[in-house]
C-alpha positions in Angstrom: 108.9 108.8 85.2 107.4 107.0 88.2 105.3 104.4 86.4 102.0 105.8 87.6 98.8 104.8 85.7 96.6 107.0 87.8 96.3 110.8 88.1 99.2 113.2 88.3 98.5 116.7 89.7 100.8 119.7 89.2 100.0 122.3 91.9 101.2 125.8 92.6 103.2 125.1 95.7 106.4 123.9 97.3 107.1 120.3 98.0 105.7 120.9 101.5 102.4 122.0 99.8 102.3 118.7 98.0 102.8 116.9 101.3 100.0 118.8 102.9 97.7 118.0 99.9 98.4 114.3 100.5 97.5 114.5 104.2 94.4 116.6 103.6 93.0 114.6 100.8 93.8 111.0 101.5 93.3 110.9 105.3 90.5 112.2 107.5 90.3 114.0 110.8 91.3 111.6 113.7 92.5 108.9 111.4 95.4 106.9 112.9 98.4 107.2 110.7 102.0 105.9 111.0 104.8 108.4 110.1 108.2 106.8 109.7 110.6 109.6 110.7 114.2 109.2 109.5 115.1 112.9 109.5 113.9 116.4 109.1 111.4 115.7 106.3 109.9 112.7 108.1 109.4 115.0 111.1 107.8 117.5 108.7 105.2 114.8 107.6 104.5 114.1 111.2 103.9 117.8 112.0 101.6 118.3 109.0 99.5 115.3 110.2 99.3 116.7 113.7 98.3 120.1 112.4 95.5 118.6 110.4 94.1 116.7 113.3 95.3 113.2 112.5 96.2 110.8 115.2 99.8 110.4 114.1 101.9 107.6 115.5 105.6 108.7 115.1 108.2 105.9 114.4 111.2 108.1 115.2 114.4 106.5 114.1 118.1 107.6 114.6 119.2 110.1 112.0 121.8 108.6 109.6 120.3 105.2 108.9 117.4 103.9 106.9 114.2 102.4 108.3 114.3 98.6 108.8 111.3 96.7 107.5 110.8 94.9 110.8 110.6 98.3 112.7 107.8 99.4 110.4 106.0 96.0 110.6 106.2 96.0 114.4 104.6 99.4 114.6 101.8 98.3 112.3 101.2 95.2 114.3 101.0 97.3 117.4 98.5 99.7 115.8 96.3 97.5 113.6 93.9 100.3 112.6 96.5 102.4 110.8 94.9 104.1 107.8 98.0 105.4 106.1 101.8 105.0 106.3 103.9 108.0 105.5 107.5 107.4 104.3 110.4 109.5 103.0 112.3 108.1 100.1 115.5 110.2 100.1 116.0 112.0 103.4 118.2 114.9 102.5 118.8 116.0 106.1 120.5 112.8 107.0 121.7 111.6 103.6 119.9 108.2 103.7 117.7 106.5 101.1 114.9 104.3 102.4 114.3 101.1 100.4 110.7 101.9 99.4 110.3 98.8 97.3 111.1 96.5 100.2 109.2 98.6 102.8 106.1 98.7 100.7 106.2 95.0 100.0 106.4 94.2 103.7 103.7 96.7 104.6 101.4 95.2 102.0 101.9 91.8 103.8 100.3 93.0 107.0 98.2 96.0 106.3 95.9 97.6 103.7 96.9 101.1 104.8 97.6 103.6 102.1 101.3 104.0 101.4 102.2 107.7 100.9 105.8 108.6 100.0 107.8 111.8 99.9 109.9 111.7 96.8 110.8 115.4 96.6 114.5 114.8 96.5 114.5 111.3 94.8 112.3 111.9 91.7 114.4 111.9 88.6 117.4 110.6 90.5 116.6 107.1 91.6 114.0 104.5 90.5 110.4 105.0 91.6 107.8 102.4 90.4 104.4 103.2 91.8 102.6 100.5 89.9 104.9 97.6 90.7 105.8 98.6 94.2 102.2 99.1 95.3 102.5 102.8 96.2 99.2 104.8 96.6 100.5 108.3 96.6 103.8 110.0 96.0 104.6 113.7 96.4 107.4 115.6 94.8 108.5 119.0 93.6 110.2 120.7 90.6 113.4 122.1 92.1 115.6 119.1 93.1 116.1 116.1 90.9 114.0 117.6 88.1 116.5 120.5 88.1 113.8 123.2 87.6 112.8 126.4 89.4 110.7 126.0 92.5 107.0 126.5 92.3 105.5 123.2 91.2 104.3 120.6 93.7 103.7 117.2 92.2 101.2 114.6 93.5 100.7 111.2 91.8 98.0 108.8 92.9 97.0 105.2 92.0 94.1 102.9 92.1 91.0 103.7 94.2 92.3 107.2 94.9 91.9 108.3 91.3 90.0 111.6 91.1 90.0 112.2 94.8 92.4 115.1 95.2 90.3 118.2 95.8 92.0 120.5 98.3 95.4 122.1 97.6 97.7 122.8 100.5 99.6 125.9 101.4 100.7 127.7 98.1 103.2 130.1 99.5 104.3 133.1 97.4 104.1 131.8 93.8 103.3 133.8 90.7 101.8 132.7 87.4 105.2 133.5 85.8 106.9 131.2 88.3 104.6 128.4 87.3 105.1 128.8 83.5 108.9 128.9 83.9 108.9 125.8 86.2 106.6 123.8 83.8 108.8 124.7 80.8 111.9 123.7 82.7 110.4 120.3 83.8 109.6 119.5 80.2 113.2 120.3 79.2 114.5 118.1 82.0 112.4 115.1 81.0 113.6 115.4 77.4 117.3 115.8 78.4 117.2 112.8 80.8 115.3 110.6 78.3 112.1 110.3 80.3 109.8 112.1 77.8 108.0 109.0 76.5 107.3 107.2 79.7 110.5 105.1 79.7 111.7 106.0 83.2 111.8 102.5 84.7 113.8 101.1 81.8 116.0 104.2 81.9 116.9 103.6 85.6 117.6 99.9 84.9 119.8 100.8 82.0 121.8 103.3 84.2 122.1 100.8 87.0 123.6 98.2 84.7 125.9 100.7 83.2 127.4 102.0 86.4 127.2 99.1 88.9 130.5 97.5 89.8 
């Protein structure tokens, strides 16, 4: 579904738990990180980083518009020792979609920082291509675009990070029955949407061609 050739973790948590896992596992205490804040969930990523002792630089942008590549690049050039960039793909609080493909390409041109993306409300809805876009980590959850009950946090990782997720974030109040129901529902959703056999990227291209004016 997201063209990931690395590891995919299903964890007993909310989407926020998956965000916390990404911070806790792929950055270290006092690491300088850049959080691109385009709404409530960008702010959430910033607060999680602060709570975990990261030196978080907050690029706070007006609600209602997407991040511009030059804004992110300027922040990286000002802070050349950034270890990770945190982005939100679809910001539900302000109804904007950041162009992760373009942003990741521009980031790669000036920095080797990890690119970590919140795709909680975009997975299953719009195209995500970890391999070709150069994304290191994405976090997601079961209850939005995957149309399943809450209870499953999803973390996909690429490249050198393979095998390095060890600590799970806040689990919340989730029972084993919740997990089984959510996993079964995700499986049904993947089949219904035509993503069951790894054809997600081609599926999104097909839909775009069908509906674009």
